[in-house]
PyMOL Python script that loads the backbone (N, CA, C, O; Angstrom):
from pymol import cmd

cmd.read_pdbstr("""\
ATOM      1  N   MET A   1    -129.261  62.047 170.292  1.00  0.00           N
ATOM      2  CA  MET A   1    -128.582  63.243 170.546  1.00  0.00           C
ATOM      3  C   MET A   1    -128.739  64.129 170.108  1.00  0.00           C
ATOM      4  O   MET A   1    -128.782  65.157 170.784  1.00  0.00           O
ATOM      5  N   ARG A   2    -128.902  64.131 168.732  1.00  0.00           N
ATOM      6  CA  ARG A   2    -129.500  65.140 167.817  1.00  0.00           C
ATOM      7  C   ARG A   2    -131.084  65.431 168.088  1.00  0.00           C
ATOM      8  O   ARG A   2    -131.448  66.588 167.874  1.00  0.00           O
ATOM      9  N   TYR A   3    -131.858  64.686 168.444  1.00  0.00           N
ATOM     10  CA  TYR A   3    -132.981  65.024 168.884  1.00  0.00           C
ATOM     11  C   TYR A   3    -133.222  65.684 170.458  1.00  0.00           C
ATOM     12  O   TYR A   3    -134.146  66.473 170.652  1.00  0.00           O
ATOM     13  N   ALA A   4    -132.614  65.415 171.168  1.00  0.00           N
ATOM     14  CA  ALA A   4    -132.390  66.103 172.581  1.00  0.00           C
ATOM     15  C   ALA A   4    -132.373  67.558 172.218  1.00  0.00           C
ATOM     16  O   ALA A   4    -133.203  68.262 172.791  1.00  0.00           O
ATOM     17  N   GLY A   5    -131.173  68.388 170.948  1.00  0.00           N
ATOM     18  CA  GLY A   5    -130.636  69.169 170.705  1.00  0.00           C
ATOM     19  C   GLY A   5    -132.188  70.307 169.848  1.00  0.00           C
ATOM     20  O   GLY A   5    -132.448  71.510 169.865  1.00  0.00           O
ATOM     21  N   VAL A   6    -132.674  69.402 169.379  1.00  0.00           N
ATOM     22  CA  VAL A   6    -133.882  69.986 168.724  1.00  0.00           C
ATOM     23  C   VAL A   6    -135.179  70.413 169.414  1.00  0.00           C
ATOM     24  O   VAL A   6    -135.972  71.293 169.078  1.00  0.00           O
ATOM     25  N   LEU A   7    -135.210  69.394 170.693  1.00  0.00           N
ATOM     26  CA  LEU A   7    -135.907  69.900 171.323  1.00  0.00           C
ATOM     27  C   LEU A   7    -135.816  70.614 172.324  1.00  0.00           C
ATOM     28  O   LEU A   7    -136.776  71.204 172.820  1.00  0.00           O
ATOM     29  N   LEU A   8    -134.451  70.661 172.823  1.00  0.00           N
ATOM     30  CA  LEU A   8    -134.043  72.222 173.645  1.00  0.00           C
ATOM     31  C   LEU A   8    -134.278  73.167 173.067  1.00  0.00           C
ATOM     32  O   LEU A   8    -134.663  74.107 173.762  1.00  0.00           O
ATOM     33  N   ALA A   9    -134.156  73.436 171.323  1.00  0.00           N
ATOM     34  CA  ALA A   9    -134.231  74.622 170.657  1.00  0.00           C
ATOM     35  C   ALA A   9    -135.478  74.973 170.623  1.00  0.00           C
ATOM     36  O   ALA A   9    -135.831  76.128 170.862  1.00  0.00           O
ATOM     37  N   ILE A  10    -136.578  73.685 170.218  1.00  0.00           N
ATOM     38  CA  ILE A  10    -138.068  74.324 170.042  1.00  0.00           C
ATOM     39  C   ILE A  10    -138.574  74.656 171.877  1.00  0.00           C
ATOM     40  O   ILE A  10    -139.374  75.533 172.202  1.00  0.00           O
ATOM     41  N   TRP A  11    -138.012  73.903 172.648  1.00  0.00           N
ATOM     42  CA  TRP A  11    -138.455  74.936 173.819  1.00  0.00           C
ATOM     43  C   TRP A  11    -137.996  76.134 174.045  1.00  0.00           C
ATOM     44  O   TRP A  11    -138.803  77.034 174.277  1.00  0.00           O
ATOM     45  N   LEU A  12    -136.759  76.366 174.026  1.00  0.00           N
ATOM     46  CA  LEU A  12    -136.514  77.731 174.082  1.00  0.00           C
ATOM     47  C   LEU A  12    -137.441  78.829 173.126  1.00  0.00           C
ATOM     48  O   LEU A  12    -137.972  79.872 173.507  1.00  0.00           O
ATOM     49  N   ILE A  13    -137.442  78.231 171.775  1.00  0.00           N
ATOM     50  CA  ILE A  13    -138.222  78.807 171.032  1.00  0.00           C
ATOM     51  C   ILE A  13    -139.520  79.119 171.487  1.00  0.00           C
ATOM     52  O   ILE A  13    -140.011  80.204 171.175  1.00  0.00           O
ATOM     53  N   ILE A  14    -140.247  78.177 172.299  1.00  0.00           N
ATOM     54  CA  ILE A  14    -141.646  78.619 172.722  1.00  0.00           C
ATOM     55  C   ILE A  14    -141.332  79.452 174.138  1.00  0.00           C
ATOM     56  O   ILE A  14    -142.054  80.418 174.384  1.00  0.00           O
ATOM     57  N   GLY A  15    -140.112  79.041 175.210  1.00  0.00           N
ATOM     58  CA  GLY A  15    -140.199  79.940 175.905  1.00  0.00           C
ATOM     59  C   GLY A  15    -140.066  81.746 175.693  1.00  0.00           C
ATOM     60  O   GLY A  15    -140.600  82.652 176.333  1.00  0.00           O
ATOM     61  N   ALA A  16    -139.102  81.782 174.492  1.00  0.00           N
ATOM     62  CA  ALA A  16    -139.397  83.289 173.928  1.00  0.00           C
ATOM     63  C   ALA A  16    -140.244  83.848 173.528  1.00  0.00           C
ATOM     64  O   ALA A  16    -140.419  85.045 173.757  1.00  0.00           O
ATOM     65  N   ILE A  17    -141.086  83.053 172.743  1.00  0.00           N
ATOM     66  CA  ILE A  17    -142.588  83.596 172.742  1.00  0.00           C
ATOM     67  C   ILE A  17    -143.424  83.855 173.531  1.00  0.00           C
ATOM     68  O   ILE A  17    -144.410  84.574 173.370  1.00  0.00           O
ATOM     69  N   ALA A  18    -142.978  83.087 174.770  1.00  0.00           N
ATOM     70  CA  ALA A  18    -143.963  83.466 175.920  1.00  0.00           C
ATOM     71  C   ALA A  18    -143.229  84.679 176.593  1.00  0.00           C
ATOM     72  O   ALA A  18    -144.026  85.478 177.084  1.00  0.00           O
ATOM     73  N   VAL A  19    -142.185  84.944 176.708  1.00  0.00           N
ATOM     74  CA  VAL A  19    -141.239  86.134 177.026  1.00  0.00           C
ATOM     75  C   VAL A  19    -142.430  87.042 176.097  1.00  0.00           C
ATOM     76  O   VAL A  19    -143.317  87.513 176.808  1.00  0.00           O
ATOM     77  N   ALA A  20    -142.529  87.283 174.894  1.00  0.00           N
ATOM     78  CA  ALA A  20    -142.666  88.642 174.027  1.00  0.00           C
ATOM     79  C   ALA A  20    -144.192  88.741 174.399  1.00  0.00           C
ATOM     80  O   ALA A  20    -144.715  89.854 174.454  1.00  0.00           O
ATOM     81  N   GLN A  21    -145.106  87.304 174.722  1.00  0.00           N
ATOM     82  CA  GLN A  21    -146.287  87.413 174.578  1.00  0.00           C
ATOM     83  C   GLN A  21    -146.891  88.632 176.127  1.00  0.00           C
ATOM     84  O   GLN A  21    -147.899  89.338 176.146  1.00  0.00           O
ATOM     85  N   ARG A  22    -145.785  88.460 177.269  1.00  0.00           N
ATOM     86  CA  ARG A  22    -145.766  88.984 178.262  1.00  0.00           C
ATOM     87  C   ARG A  22    -145.054  90.411 178.484  1.00  0.00           C
ATOM     88  O   ARG A  22    -145.035  91.092 179.509  1.00  0.00           O
ATOM     89  N   GLY A  23    -144.574  90.622 177.448  1.00  0.00           N
ATOM     90  CA  GLY A  23    -143.861  92.058 177.112  1.00  0.00           C
ATOM     91  C   GLY A  23    -142.752  92.254 177.640  1.00  0.00           C
ATOM     92  O   GLY A  23    -142.266  93.379 177.521  1.00  0.00           O
ATOM     93  N   TYR A  24    -142.020  91.216 178.383  1.00  0.00           N
ATOM     94  CA  TYR A  24    -141.023  91.388 179.112  1.00  0.00           C
ATOM     95  C   TYR A  24    -139.813  92.173 178.161  1.00  0.00           C
ATOM     96  O   TYR A  24    -139.088  93.018 178.687  1.00  0.00           O
ATOM     97  N   PHE A  25    -139.688  91.848 176.875  1.00  0.00           N
ATOM     98  CA  PHE A  25    -138.638  92.336 176.438  1.00  0.00           C
ATOM     99  C   PHE A  25    -138.342  93.911 175.889  1.00  0.00           C
ATOM    100  O   PHE A  25    -137.311  94.452 175.487  1.00  0.00           O
ATOM    101  N   THR A  26    -139.862  94.435 176.077  1.00  0.00           N
ATOM    102  CA  THR A  26    -140.198  95.965 175.391  1.00  0.00           C
ATOM    103  C   THR A  26    -140.553  96.699 176.483  1.00  0.00           C
ATOM    104  O   THR A  26    -140.489  97.925 176.392  1.00  0.00           O
ATOM    105  N   ASN A  27    -141.023  96.040 177.797  1.00  0.00           N
ATOM    106  CA  ASN A  27    -141.772  96.591 178.950  1.00  0.00           C
ATOM    107  C   ASN A  27    -141.275  96.966 180.272  1.00  0.00           C
ATOM    108  O   ASN A  27    -141.875  97.667 181.087  1.00  0.00           O
ATOM    109  N   SER A  28    -139.830  96.297 180.444  1.00  0.00           N
ATOM    110  CA  SER A  28    -139.589  95.589 181.767  1.00  0.00           C
ATOM    111  C   SER A  28    -138.163  96.872 181.388  1.00  0.00           C
ATOM    112  O   SER A  28    -137.647  97.319 180.364  1.00  0.00           O
ATOM    113  N   PRO A  29    -137.931  97.121 183.310  1.00  0.00           N
ATOM    114  CA  PRO A  29    -136.697  98.022 183.312  1.00  0.00           C
ATOM    115  C   PRO A  29    -135.606  97.108 182.875  1.00  0.00           C
ATOM    116  O   PRO A  29    -135.941  95.926 182.808  1.00  0.00           O
ATOM    117  N   GLN A  30    -134.247  97.423 182.532  1.00  0.00           N
ATOM    118  CA  GLN A  30    -132.981  97.079 182.261  1.00  0.00           C
ATOM    119  C   GLN A  30    -132.262  96.505 183.556  1.00  0.00           C
ATOM    120  O   GLN A  30    -131.253  97.131 183.881  1.00  0.00           O
ATOM    121  N   THR A  31    -132.555  95.593 184.224  1.00  0.00           N
ATOM    122  CA  THR A  31    -132.229  95.362 185.758  1.00  0.00           C
ATOM    123  C   THR A  31    -131.941  93.747 185.538  1.00  0.00           C
ATOM    124  O   THR A  31    -132.277  93.062 184.573  1.00  0.00           O
ATOM    125  N   CYS A  32    -131.207  93.340 186.742  1.00  0.00           N
ATOM    126  CA  CYS A  32    -130.752  92.121 187.074  1.00  0.00           C
ATOM    127  C   CYS A  32    -131.781  91.610 187.343  1.00  0.00           C
ATOM    128  O   CYS A  32    -131.935  90.472 186.899  1.00  0.00           O
ATOM    129  N   ALA A  33    -132.936  92.235 188.192  1.00  0.00           N
ATOM    130  CA  ALA A  33    -134.327  91.342 188.298  1.00  0.00           C
ATOM    131  C   ALA A  33    -135.146  91.002 187.235  1.00  0.00           C
ATOM    132  O   ALA A  33    -135.877  90.013 187.267  1.00  0.00           O
ATOM    133  N   SER A  34    -135.044  92.001 185.997  1.00  0.00           N
ATOM    134  CA  SER A  34    -135.804  91.979 185.386  1.00  0.00           C
ATOM    135  C   SER A  34    -135.265  90.835 184.244  1.00  0.00           C
ATOM    136  O   SER A  34    -135.949  90.174 183.462  1.00  0.00           O
ATOM    137  N   ALA A  35    -133.727  90.845 184.442  1.00  0.00           N
ATOM    138  CA  ALA A  35    -133.309  89.974 183.332  1.00  0.00           C
ATOM    139  C   ALA A  35    -133.620  88.119 184.016  1.00  0.00           C
ATOM    140  O   ALA A  35    -133.676  87.196 183.203  1.00  0.00           O
ATOM    141  N   GLY A  36    -133.733  87.937 185.057  1.00  0.00           N
ATOM    142  CA  GLY A  36    -133.727  86.693 186.293  1.00  0.00           C
ATOM    143  C   GLY A  36    -135.267  86.735 185.622  1.00  0.00           C
ATOM    144  O   GLY A  36    -135.381  85.764 184.873  1.00  0.00           O
ATOM    145  N   THR A  37    -136.336  87.449 185.649  1.00  0.00           N
ATOM    146  CA  THR A  37    -137.483  87.463 185.355  1.00  0.00           C
ATOM    147  C   THR A  37    -137.839  86.431 184.059  1.00  0.00           C
ATOM    148  O   THR A  37    -138.416  85.344 184.057  1.00  0.00           O
ATOM    149  N   ILE A  38    -137.224  87.268 182.906  1.00  0.00           N
ATOM    150  CA  ILE A  38    -136.778  86.750 181.610  1.00  0.00           C
ATOM    151  C   ILE A  38    -136.869  85.356 181.582  1.00  0.00           C
ATOM    152  O   ILE A  38    -137.780  84.578 181.301  1.00  0.00           O
ATOM    153  N   ALA A  39    -134.911  85.134 182.188  1.00  0.00           N
ATOM    154  CA  ALA A  39    -134.596  83.792 182.068  1.00  0.00           C
ATOM    155  C   ALA A  39    -135.515  82.698 182.653  1.00  0.00           C
ATOM    156  O   ALA A  39    -135.710  81.681 181.987  1.00  0.00           O
ATOM    157  N   LEU A  40    -136.087  82.854 183.855  1.00  0.00           N
ATOM    158  CA  LEU A  40    -137.391  82.098 184.364  1.00  0.00           C
ATOM    159  C   LEU A  40    -138.517  81.678 183.411  1.00  0.00           C
ATOM    160  O   LEU A  40    -138.956  80.534 183.287  1.00  0.00           O
ATOM    161  N   THR A  41    -138.948  82.866 182.706  1.00  0.00           N
ATOM    162  CA  THR A  41    -140.084  82.491 181.749  1.00  0.00           C
ATOM    163  C   THR A  41    -139.647  81.904 180.655  1.00  0.00           C
ATOM    164  O   THR A  41    -140.427  81.355 179.878  1.00  0.00           O
ATOM    165  N   VAL A  42    -137.947  81.961 180.402  1.00  0.00           N
ATOM    166  CA  VAL A  42    -138.175  81.496 178.836  1.00  0.00           C
ATOM    167  C   VAL A  42    -137.709  79.940 179.208  1.00  0.00           C
ATOM    168  O   VAL A  42    -137.594  79.111 178.305  1.00  0.00           O
ATOM    169  N   ILE A  43    -137.503  79.671 180.313  1.00  0.00           N
ATOM    170  CA  ILE A  43    -137.642  78.078 180.979  1.00  0.00           C
ATOM    171  C   ILE A  43    -138.557  77.352 181.504  1.00  0.00           C
ATOM    172  O   ILE A  43    -138.646  76.125 181.453  1.00  0.00           O
ATOM    173  N   ALA A  44    -139.540  78.407 182.231  1.00  0.00           N
ATOM    174  CA  ALA A  44    -140.478  77.587 182.661  1.00  0.00           C
ATOM    175  C   ALA A  44    -141.830  77.980 181.655  1.00  0.00           C
ATOM    176  O   ALA A  44    -142.827  77.276 181.813  1.00  0.00           O
ATOM    177  N   GLY A  45    -141.889  79.108 180.603  1.00  0.00           N
ATOM    178  CA  GLY A  45    -142.835  79.386 179.886  1.00  0.00           C
ATOM    179  C   GLY A  45    -143.666  78.079 179.288  1.00  0.00           C
ATOM    180  O   GLY A  45    -144.876  77.859 179.321  1.00  0.00           O
ATOM    181  N   PRO A  46    -142.671  77.354 178.773  1.00  0.00           N
ATOM    182  CA  PRO A  46    -143.528  76.031 177.813  1.00  0.00           C
ATOM    183  C   PRO A  46    -144.497  75.063 179.005  1.00  0.00           C
ATOM    184  O   PRO A  46    -145.150  74.106 178.588  1.00  0.00           O
ATOM    185  N   LEU A  47    -144.500  75.390 180.332  1.00  0.00           N
ATOM    186  CA  LEU A  47    -144.550  74.600 181.047  1.00  0.00           C
ATOM    187  C   LEU A  47    -146.340  75.129 181.037  1.00  0.00           C
ATOM    188  O   LEU A  47    -147.318  74.389 181.138  1.00  0.00           O
ATOM    189  N   ASN A  48    -146.319  76.705 180.873  1.00  0.00           N
ATOM    190  CA  ASN A  48    -147.438  77.151 181.086  1.00  0.00           C
ATOM    191  C   ASN A  48    -148.732  76.800 180.166  1.00  0.00           C
ATOM    192  O   ASN A  48    -149.877  77.004 180.568  1.00  0.00           O
ATOM    193  N   TYR A  49    -148.451  76.284 178.972  1.00  0.00           N
ATOM    194  CA  TYR A  49    -148.481  76.074 177.988  1.00  0.00           C
ATOM    195  C   TYR A  49    -148.917  74.483 177.818  1.00  0.00           C
ATOM    196  O   TYR A  49    -149.628  74.076 176.899  1.00  0.00           O
ATOM    197  N   ALA A  50    -148.459  73.802 178.690  1.00  0.00           N
ATOM    198  CA  ALA A  50    -148.845  72.308 178.585  1.00  0.00           C
ATOM    199  C   ALA A  50    -149.857  72.509 179.920  1.00  0.00           C
ATOM    200  O   ALA A  50    -149.931  71.382 180.409  1.00  0.00           O
ATOM    201  N   GLY A  51    -150.603  73.359 180.663  1.00  0.00           N
ATOM    202  CA  GLY A  51    -151.169  73.655 181.526  1.00  0.00           C
ATOM    203  C   GLY A  51    -150.492  73.353 182.876  1.00  0.00           C
ATOM    204  O   GLY A  51    -151.256  72.888 183.723  1.00  0.00           O
ATOM    205  N   LEU A  52    -149.121  73.537 183.269  1.00  0.00           N
ATOM    206  CA  LEU A  52    -148.713  73.236 184.675  1.00  0.00           C
ATOM    207  C   LEU A  52    -148.794  74.761 184.645  1.00  0.00           C
ATOM    208  O   LEU A  52    -148.952  75.555 183.717  1.00  0.00           O
ATOM    209  N   ASN A  53    -148.584  74.961 186.378  1.00  0.00           N
ATOM    210  CA  ASN A  53    -148.428  76.508 186.938  1.00  0.00           C
ATOM    211  C   ASN A  53    -147.116  76.352 187.809  1.00  0.00           C
ATOM    212  O   ASN A  53    -147.253  76.029 188.989  1.00  0.00           O
ATOM    213  N   PRO A  54    -145.832  76.566 187.282  1.00  0.00           N
ATOM    214  CA  PRO A  54    -144.864  76.652 188.137  1.00  0.00           C
ATOM    215  C   PRO A  54    -144.457  77.750 188.398  1.00  0.00           C
ATOM    216  O   PRO A  54    -144.432  78.620 187.528  1.00  0.00           O
ATOM    217  N   SER A  55    -144.020  77.986 189.715  1.00  0.00           N
ATOM    218  CA  SER A  55    -143.760  78.984 190.162  1.00  0.00           C
ATOM    219  C   SER A  55    -142.836  78.930 191.147  1.00  0.00           C
ATOM    220  O   SER A  55    -142.678  77.826 191.669  1.00  0.00           O
ATOM    221  N   VAL A  56    -142.121  79.923 191.573  1.00  0.00           N
ATOM    222  CA  VAL A  56    -140.805  80.092 192.552  1.00  0.00           C
ATOM    223  C   VAL A  56    -141.564  80.591 193.869  1.00  0.00           C
ATOM    224  O   VAL A  56    -142.343  81.540 193.959  1.00  0.00           O
ATOM    225  N   SER A  57    -141.123  79.681 194.897  1.00  0.00           N
ATOM    226  CA  SER A  57    -141.638  80.236 196.250  1.00  0.00           C
ATOM    227  C   SER A  57    -140.025  80.359 197.263  1.00  0.00           C
ATOM    228  O   SER A  57    -138.885  79.944 197.058  1.00  0.00           O
ATOM    229  N   ARG A  58    -140.715  81.200 198.467  1.00  0.00           N
ATOM    230  CA  ARG A  58    -139.419  81.131 199.344  1.00  0.00           C
ATOM    231  C   ARG A  58    -137.934  81.570 198.576  1.00  0.00           C
ATOM    232  O   ARG A  58    -136.881  80.933 198.571  1.00  0.00           O
ATOM    233  N   CYS A  59    -138.193  82.680 198.037  1.00  0.00           N
ATOM    234  CA  CYS A  59    -137.115  83.394 197.087  1.00  0.00           C
ATOM    235  C   CYS A  59    -136.485  84.226 197.905  1.00  0.00           C
ATOM    236  O   CYS A  59    -136.818  85.402 197.759  1.00  0.00           O
ATOM    237  N   ASN A  60    -135.685  84.011 198.718  1.00  0.00           N
ATOM    238  CA  ASN A  60    -134.735  84.622 199.794  1.00  0.00           C
ATOM    239  C   ASN A  60    -133.550  85.262 199.308  1.00  0.00           C
ATOM    240  O   ASN A  60    -132.579  84.529 199.119  1.00  0.00           O
ATOM    241  N   ILE A  61    -133.403  86.859 198.997  1.00  0.00           N
ATOM    242  CA  ILE A  61    -132.183  87.404 198.185  1.00  0.00           C
ATOM    243  C   ILE A  61    -131.664  88.105 199.591  1.00  0.00           C
ATOM    244  O   ILE A  61    -132.369  88.630 200.453  1.00  0.00           O
ATOM    245  N   PRO A  62    -130.498  87.986 199.574  1.00  0.00           N
ATOM    246  CA  PRO A  62    -129.642  88.794 200.645  1.00  0.00           C
ATOM    247  C   PRO A  62    -130.115  90.480 200.138  1.00  0.00           C
ATOM    248  O   PRO A  62    -130.164  90.977 199.013  1.00  0.00           O
ATOM    249  N   GLN A  63    -130.418  91.059 201.499  1.00  0.00           N
ATOM    250  CA  GLN A  63    -130.103  92.809 201.251  1.00  0.00           C
ATOM    251  C   GLN A  63    -129.046  93.452 201.149  1.00  0.00           C
ATOM    252  O   GLN A  63    -128.304  93.256 202.112  1.00  0.00           O
ATOM    253  N   PRO A  64    -128.591  94.245 200.281  1.00  0.00           N
ATOM    254  CA  PRO A  64    -127.572  94.883 200.317  1.00  0.00           C
ATOM    255  C   PRO A  64    -126.304  95.366 201.487  1.00  0.00           C
ATOM    256  O   PRO A  64    -126.885  95.199 202.559  1.00  0.00           O
ATOM    257  N   SER A  65    -125.340  95.711 201.709  1.00  0.00           N
ATOM    258  CA  SER A  65    -124.710  95.565 202.893  1.00  0.00           C
ATOM    259  C   SER A  65    -124.893  97.226 202.565  1.00  0.00           C
ATOM    260  O   SER A  65    -125.138  97.708 201.459  1.00  0.00           O
ATOM    261  N   ASN A  66    -124.697  97.991 203.898  1.00  0.00           N
ATOM    262  CA  ASN A  66    -124.431  99.558 204.250  1.00  0.00           C
ATOM    263  C   ASN A  66    -123.295 100.118 203.732  1.00  0.00           C
ATOM    264  O   ASN A  66    -123.030 101.299 203.956  1.00  0.00           O
TER     265      ASN A  66
END
""", "prot")
cmd.dss("prot")
cmd.show_as("cartoon", "prot")
cmd.util.cbc("prot")
cmd.orient("prot")
């Protein structure tokens, strides 16, 4: 169990580095969409360094009501 926690911490640190390299902490507007982009990059960022290219497809969000 201890190794899983260490692995998770390393994963999140690498993801935070990926977010910082893309400039999302400093150059993005403060909206829910940018927060989602940051969260997704933290989670999937280490996969990019491993040579994989994860992507989100068919992301359908509802339109706001009038």
